[in-house]
PATOR-575223 format. One record per residue (C-alpha): residue in three letters; y, z negated, x negated. Coordinates in steps of 0.02 Angstrom, whole numbers, plus 32768, in hexadecimal, padded with zeros to 4 digits. Each point is the difference from the previous one (the first is absolute). Example, Ala and Ser with C-alpha at 12.3 -4.5 7.8 and 13.67 -1.06 7.14 Angstrom:
<rs>
ALA7F1F7E7A7D99;SER80AC80217FBB;
</rs>
This chain:
<rs>
UNK2E57A0B861F6;UNK809D800A7F95;UNK80A97FBD8035;UNK80588099804C;UNK80AC7FC87FC4;UNK7FEC7FD57F49;UNK7F69804F7FAE;UNK805F80937FB6;UNK808C7F987FB4;UNK80037FFD7F41;UNK80597F8E7F89;UNK802D800E7F47;UNK80607F7D7F9B;UNK80A580337FB1;UNK80BA7FEE8021;UNK80548081806F;UNK80B37FFD803D;UNK802380778091;UNK8097803A8061;UNK804F7F938084;UNK8025803880B1;UNK80997FE9806B;UNK80047F4D803F;UNK80037FD980BB;UNK806B7F79804F;UNK7FF67F507FBA;UNK7F567FB0801A;UNK7FD17F488005;UNK7FBC7FA87F66;UNK7F937F637FF4;UNK80517F5E7FCA;UNK7FE07FC27F4F;UNK7F657F938003;UNK7FB280548099;UNK7F468024800E;UNK7FA780668086;UNK7F4B80158033;UNK7F948090803A;UNK7F937FC6808F;UNK7F8F80977FF4;UNK7FB4803380A7;UNK802D7F5D8057;UNK80167FFF80BC;UNK80AF7FE68045;UNK7FCE7F5F8059;UNK7FB57FB87F60;UNK809C802B7F9D;UNK806F7FA88080;UNK7F987F617FF2;UNK7FFB800D7F42;UNK80BE800B7FF9;UNK80107F5E8061;UNK7F757F9E7FAC;UNK800B80387F4B;UNK8076808B7FCB;UNK80A07FB48043;UNK7FDD7F507FBC;UNK7FCB80467F56;UNK809E80697FEE;UNK7FBD80B18004;UNK809280758022;UNK7FA4808F8056;UNK7F5B8052802E;UNK7FC780B27FE5;UNK7F99802C8099;UNK7F8780908014;UNK803E80A38050;UNK801D7FDB80B9;UNK800080B4803E;UNK7F72804E8062;UNK7F78803D7F8A;UNK7F5680548004;UNK7F6A7FA0803C;UNK7F837FBC7F83;UNK7FCC7F637FA2;UNK8040802A7F51;UNK80A07FAD7FC3;UNK805280A77FDB;UNK7FFF803880B6;UNK80A57FA1800B;UNK804980807F88;UNK7FD58097806E;UNK80827FF5808C;UNK7FF0805D80A3;UNK80A77FD1804D;UNK80907F887FEB;UNK7FCE7F928090;UNK7FDF7F4A7FD2;UNK7FAB7FD980A5;UNK7F517FEB7FBD;UNK7FD87FFF7F48;UNK7F6B7FA17FBB;UNK80727F697FE9;UNK80337FF280B6;UNK807880378087;UNK80BB80207FFE;UNK801C7F5F8060;UNK7F9E7F9F7F7C;UNK806280587F76;UNK80A67FCE8050;UNK7FC37F4D8015;UNK7FCC7FFB7F49;UNK80A9803E7FC3;UNK805D7F818069;UNK7F937F6C7FD2;UNK800580287F46;UNK80BC80188006;UNK80137F558052;UNK7FB57FAD7F65;UNK805F806B7F84;UNK7F7C80827FD5;UNK802E80B98006;UNK7F8A808F802F;UNK7FF0809A7F92;UNK7FA08091804E;UNK7F8F80717F9B;UNK804480A8803F;UNK7F96809D7FF2;UNK807D8090800C;UNK7FBF807F7F82;UNK7F7080468065;UNK7F9B7FF780A0;UNK7F457FF38021;UNK7F8E808D7FCB;UNK7F9B806F8075;UNK7FF87FD180B7;UNK7FBD7F718066;UNK80337F688067;UNK807A7F7B7FCD;UNK7FF57F45801F;UNK8061801680A2;UNK7F7E807D803C;UNK807680947FEE;UNK7FC180A37FBA;UNK8050804C7F67;UNK7FEB80A07F9F;UNK8059803E7F65;UNK8086807D8030;UNK7FE67FFB80BC;UNK80007F548051;UNK80527F797F97;UNK80767FAC807D;UNK809780197F90;UNK7FDC809C7F9A;UNK7FCA80B58003;UNK7FBA806A7F72;UNK80B3802F7FD0;UNK80217F4B7FCB;UNK7F8580027F6F;UNK8005804D7F54;UNK7F97809B7FE8;UNK7F4A7FD57FE8;UNK7FD27FE37F4A;UNK7F9F7F757FAB;UNK80347F977F6B;UNK7F8E80207F6D;UNK7FDF7F807F79;UNK806380607F7D;UNK809A8007806F;UNK802A7F497FDC;UNK802280257F4A;UNK805D80A48013;UNK803B802F80AE;UNK80727F86805D;UNK801F807C808C;UNK7F48800D802D;UNK7FEE7F427FF9;UNK808D7FF38080;UNK7FDC8097806E;UNK7F4480158005;UNK7F807F9B805F;UNK7FC77F5A7FB8;UNK7F41800D8011;UNK800F80748093;UNK807C7F9A8067;UNK8082806E8058;UNK80A17FEC7F9D;UNK809F7FE88066;UNK8094806D7FD4;UNK80747F6F7FDA;UNK8087807C7FCE;UNK8010803B80B5;UNK80877FB4806F;UNK7F8E7FE38096;UNK7F7B7FA97F97;UNK807F7F917FAA;UNK804C7FC980A4;UNK7F567FE28051;UNK7FCB7F907F70;UNK80A67FA48003;UNK7FEB7FE480BB;UNK7F587FAC7FE0;UNK80477F8E7F7B;UNK80997FD7806B;UNK7F8D7FCD808E;UNK7FB27F807F8B;UNK80AB7FC77FC4;UNK80357FE480B4;UNK7F6A7F8C8015;UNK80387F9C7F69;UNK7FA4804D7F6B;UNK80647FDF7F61;UNK7FB480797F84;UNK7F87808E7FDB;UNK7F8180307F7D;UNK800480BE7FFF;UNK7F4C80337FE3;UNK7FDB80967F8E;UNK80B780127FCC;UNK7FC4805A7F65;UNK7FCF808E8076;UNK80AF80128048;UNK809E80327FA5;UNK80817F767FE2;UNK8081806E8059;UNK7F948007809D;UNK7FE07F447FFE;UNK80B97FDA7FED;UNK802C8077808D;UNK7F8A7F9F8072;UNK80337F507FCD;UNK80BA802B800A;UNK7FE6801180BD;UNK7FBB7F518015;UNK805F7F7C805E;UNK80397F667FA2;UNK7FCD7FEC7F4B;UNK7F437FE77FF7;UNK7FA97FDB7F5C;UNK7FA9809C7FBE;UNK7F7A800C7F7B;UNK7FA3809F7FD6;UNK7F4B80147FCB;UNK800580687F61;UNK7F667FF17F92;UNK803F80287F52;UNK7FAD7FCD7F5D;UNK805C808A7FA5;UNK7FD680B07FC8;UNK8010805180AB;UNK8075807E804E;UNK80407F7E807D;UNK80547F667FB9;UNK80277F5A8054;UNK80AE80067FB3;UNK802E80908073;UNK7FF77F8D8097;UNK806D7F707FC6;UNK809A80348062;UNK7F9E7FFA80A2;UNK7FC77F4B7FF6;UNK7F857F9A7F9B;UNK7F60804B7FBB;UNK7F507FBD7FEB;UNK7FE17FE07F46;UNK7F4880247FE8;UNK80117FF17F43;UNK80217F46801B;UNK7F597FE78056;UNK7FA480667F7D;UNK80507FA87F6B;UNK7FF47F518049;UNK7F4880168026;UNK7FE080487F54;UNK80517F6D7FA7;UNK7FA57F7C8066;UNK7F59805A7FF2;UNK8004804C7F53;UNK809F7FD47FA2;UNK805A7F637FC9;UNK807C7FA3806D;UNK80727FE27F6A;UNK803480B7800F;UNK804B7FE180AD;UNK80997FAE7FB2;UNK805C80A68010;UNK7FAC803D80A1;UNK8075806F8063;UNK806F80967FE3;UNK7FD980057F45;UNK7F4D80298031;UNK803C809F8057;UNK800C7FAF80AD;UNK80898026807D;UNK809D7F978003;UNK7FDC7F548048;UNK807880198091;UNK7FA4809C803C;UNK7F497FD07FED;UNK7F857FBF8081;UNK7F747FAE7F9D;UNK7F537FBE8026;UNK7F637FC67FAB;UNK7F9D80748071;UNK801B806180A0;UNK7F8F80458088;UNK7FE680A47FA3;UNK7FE27FCD7F4D;UNK7F927F6A802B;UNK7F8880838046;UNK800A806E7F66;UNK806B8080805B;UNK80A67FD97FAB;UNK80497FF37F52;UNK7FB67F837F86;UNK7F4780278008;UNK7F8B7F757FC8;UNK80907F987FBE;UNK803D7FD480AE;UNK7FE47F49802D;UNK7FCA7FD380B1;UNK7FC67F688061;UNK7F5380227FB8;UNK803E7FC67F55;UNK80177F4D803D;UNK80657F8E7F8C;UNK803780947F95;UNK80528048809B;UNK80547F588021;UNK804A7FFC7F51;UNK804280B28009;UNK80577FDA80A5;UNK80487F5F7FB9;UNK804B80677F73;UNK804180868078;UNK80597F7F806C;UNK80437FA07F6B;UNK803F80977F9F;UNK80AE8041802D;UNK7FD980B8801A;UNK7FFE8068809E;UNK7FE47FD380B7;UNK7F4F7FB78005;UNK7F8580298089;UNK7F687F8F8019;UNK7F628057803C;UNK7F9B7FB68090;UNK7F5980578011;UNK7F6080038062;UNK7F577FF57FAB;UNK7FAE80A77FD8;UNK7F73804D7F9D;UNK801580AE8049;UNK80AD803C7FC9;UNK8011806780A0;UNK7FD67F728078;UNK807E7FCB8082;UNK80347F4F802B;UNK7F8F7F788048;UNK7FEC7FFA80BC;UNK80227F448002;UNK80B27FC18012;UNK80547F9B7F77;UNK803C7F7D807B;UNK7F777FDC807E;UNK80247F75807D;UNK804B7F907F7A;UNK7F7E802B7F7C;UNK803A80587F61;UNK7F8B808D7FCC;UNK803380097F49;UNK7FAA7FF87F55;UNK7F548035803D;UNK7FAB80A68020;UNK808880408075;UNK80B67FE47FCE;UNK802A7FC97F4F;UNK80B37FC38021;UNK80347FFC7F48;UNK80B27FD78037;UNK7FBE7F558036;UNK7FAB7FD87F5A;UNK80617F697FBF;UNK803180467F55;UNK8046809B8055;UNK804C7FB2809D;UNK805A7F757FA2;UNK804780777F7E;UNK80678051808A;UNK806C7F638000;UNK800580037F42;UNK804980AF8003;UNK80837FCA807F;UNK802D7F657F9A;UNK801780667F61;UNK806180938048;UNK808480487F8B;UNK7FBA7F9E7F6C;UNK7FC980567F61;UNK7F747FD97F86;UNK80107F7A7F7A;UNK7F917F877F9F;UNK7F7880837FF0;UNK7F647FC07FA7;UNK7F58804F7FD9;UNK7F6D7FD57F92;UNK7FF280AF7FBA;UNK7F7D80298083;UNK7FE77FDF80B8;UNK805D7F5C801A;UNK80B780148030;UNK808C7F98804A;UNK80B58023802D;UNK80937FB6805D;UNK806D80528083;UNK80A87FBC7FC9;UNK80087F498030;UNK7FAC801F80A8;UNK7F4780177FDE;UNK7F767FFF7F7E;UNK7F53804D7FFE;UNK7F687FF47F8D;UNK7F71807E800A;UNK7F5D7FE17FA4;UNK7F9A80A18000;UNK7F867FB67F80;UNK7F667F96801A;UNK80347F5E7FAC;UNK80797F76802E;UNK80B880177FD9;UNK80607F607FDD;UNK80AE80067FB6;UNK80B07FBA800F;UNK8070808A8044;UNK80BB8011800F;UNK8016802880B9;UNK80BD80008013;UNK7FF07FA180A3;UNK80617F618027;UNK7FA87F5A7FE8;UNK7F887FD2808A;UNK7F52800B8048;UNK7FCC80AC8041;UNK7F70803E8069;UNK7F8B80797FA8;UNK7FFD807D808F;UNK7F6580577FBB;UNK7F9C7F61801A;UNK80537FB7809B;UNK807A801E808E;UNK80B07FB98000;UNK80327FBB80A9;UNK80947F91802E;UNK80157FBB7F51;UNK7F487FDF7FDD;UNK7F7680607FA6;UNK7F4B800E8034;UNK7FC780277F4E;UNK80297FD87F4D;UNK80B37FE67FC6;UNK806080227F5F;UNK80827F8C7FB6;UNK809680517FAA;UNK80607F8A7F8F;UNK80BA7FF57FDE;UNK7FF380877F7A;UNK7FAD8078807A;UNK7F567FEF7FAD;UNK7F597FEA8056;UNK7F517FDC7FC2;UNK7F96807E8061;UNK7F4480157FFF;UNK7FA28088805C;UNK7F4C803C7FFA;UNK7FBF80AC7FD9;UNK8029808D807A;UNK80847F968056;UNK80BC7FEA800A;UNK80897F80801B;UNK80A480248057;UNK80927F8D8028;UNK80AB80268047;UNK80A27FAD8032;UNK7FD8800180BB;UNK7F5D7F9F7FE8;UNK803E7F607FAF;UNK7FB37F628046;UNK806C7F87805E;UNK8072808A803C;UNK800580718098;UNK7FE4809E7F9F;UNK80B880277FE3;UNK8030803E7F53;UNK806B7F9F7F87;UNK7FF27F597FA8;UNK7FCF7F668060;UNK80787F6B800C;UNK80017F867F6E;UNK7F7A7F828030;UNK7FC07FC57F57;UNK7F8E7F6A8009;UNK805D7F677FB5;UNK7F8A7F6D7FDE;UNK80417F4D7FF5;UNK7FB17F557FE2;UNK804F7F578025;UNK7FB67FBA7F5E;UNK7FD37F5B804F;UNK7F947FDB7F68;UNK809780067F8B;UNK7FC280887F8C;UNK806E800C7F66;UNK7FDC80BA7FE7;UNK7FC2804980A6;UNK7F9B80A17FF6;UNK7FB580748080;UNK7F5280467FE1;UNK7FC68085807D;UNK7F75807D8020;UNK7FBA80728088;UNK80A58048803E;UNK8003806380A1;UNK802A80907FF7;UNK7F8580117F73;UNK805380247F5A;UNK80AE7FD3803D;UNK80137F787F7B;UNK7FCA800C7F4B;UNK7F757F8C7FC6;UNK80397F5F7FAC;UNK7FAF7F8A7F86;UNK7FF57F46801E;UNK80727FA2801B;UNK805F8092804C;UNK80BB801F800D;UNK80877F7F7FF0;UNK80647FCF809B;UNK80BC7FE3800E;UNK80627F7C805D;UNK804A802F80A9;UNK804D7F7F8076;UNK7F887F787FC7;UNK7F6680717FFF;UNK7FA2805A7F76;UNK800080BA8030;UNK7FC480AA7FC6;UNK803380AD803F;UNK7F6980768002;UNK80768095801C;UNK7F80804E8074;UNK7FD17FE980B6;UNK7F5A7FA58012;UNK7F897FE5808F;UNK7FA07F757FA7;UNK7FE57FB27F55;UNK7F8F7F7C7FB4;UNK80677F7C7FA2;UNK7FF67F657F91;UNK80A07FA17FD8;UNK7FF07FA67F59;UNK80627FA27F7A;UNK7FF480867F79;UNK7F437FEF7FFF;UNK7FFC7F448017;UNK7FFC7FB280AD;UNK7FDF807C808B;UNK7FEB801380BB;UNK7F62803A8056;UNK7FE580BA801D;UNK807D80368085;UNK8011809C806A;UNK80A98047802F;UNK7FFC806D809B;UNK808880648055;UNK80AE7FB48006;UNK7FC47F4E7FD8;UNK803B7FFC7F4B;UNK804A7F537FE9;UNK7F837F767FD3;UNK80497F598039;UNK7FAD7F598020;UNK7F5380497FE4;UNK800F80938078;UNK804980AF800E;UNK809D80248063;UNK808B80817FFF;UNK808C80097F81;UNK807D7FE4808C;UNK7FAE7F598029;UNK80167FD07F4A;UNK80B880348003;UNK7FE4808D7F84;UNK804080B48007;UNK7FB2808F7FA0;UNK807580287F6F;
</rs>
């Protein structure tokens, strides 16, 4: 069985600039650095729990939820896109009360809800909706009569290339096409969206916007209360009669070329070419584009991109593409969260995501890509690097790339099979940073590997094949995650020189953080006199260091270990500088 919403769509690659429509009232825009997620076919109760346990703490700004309106019965995923009424009492995701509870609980932890709104068409034929109500085209839809639909005609494959009017006025694979130019229809649709706004919904994805005129869409959204965020689904790879550019005055637009090109580069191209990725590739302006590695349509082969589209089935390659998407300053990124499928028409699993405290992710039911560490932790990277451009780009002429986001973040992506080890200029302030691809940063500590950035902003980074490294200003160890340089707490090492060395030297090795001090040859560095002590300023903050004090290679102490703030060696033991009467210069 073919997907009844998308099988007749066609895409050709070229650049097309269309006419713009009259803009509605001012609409909300996401904040720089925001990321949202599509929890495809999740239940309202599961989404509420996910907001509290994961999405809020990880910094996701919003969730796109599946269409909440009453729809036809059936197991396929696309039944959600054949609405019967505008009641939200009983969709496959739950009841109205559960929907309201979800909106409120997500809002309480700072996560907005965007509704996928199906307003272009109604269900085909006749039957029974999920509420048990009968419906029939032209006679018994609760809100409409046959006068509220365009005259019956079907979109043919050739129409996409040559006839914008038929694309917007005829039936998409037989689905009754609402006359969105009619006053009654416009107001009825606005009433539905305003009901959701009154509940607390903050934005809408307008499904099948390509099949409505921009003028009609703007006439509907201009009637909405408040200033919800609007983004419009317009599949446009170029060469068609309908262009995504025509919709820019009505809100943001889904940029399917982004998904197609990103997948093509990671699968077939070379990452070095991504240095200019963005508008120069024929993409929409960055402030108008909603971007994604994949979405619910094209991961099933029903949307633009074809075989180049990356999905959860691509494993580490999918990770790397999402790391790039969230690190690269273009568009408003949407992370896909899927369920496992082999049949592209299959609906969601019957099992809940959150089941009595057990998380049903990563297996044969829900895939939960938004929880995969490289993806989830890059949400904070994007926030930390908001409003920062690209600098310190590096590539090896192939599939190894690295770049900084101003002085706020740095990422390395190794698409090749071998190890990548190199000293990079990161632009970050000196300090030890959590590699958020390998570990989680919590309360100033890192559960994985760390990267040391020296005073010149350089870091020696090593990463294996098909992996990445990412560090940012809000994941520096020893801090609370706030941006900006840490206080000056250089480790100053002093020795009371009880042995009377004529030329005291400090030899050291095994610094922590690793790589924070350059290697030295015996007998080490010379020490200077300070208040009766021989001292040396490391000019970095150390957790520990192995040390031998010596007389320029002559007499020497045993191997010693400096740890924490105990950096003055007096009378054969470590103590603080304050106890030795010494201040850090």
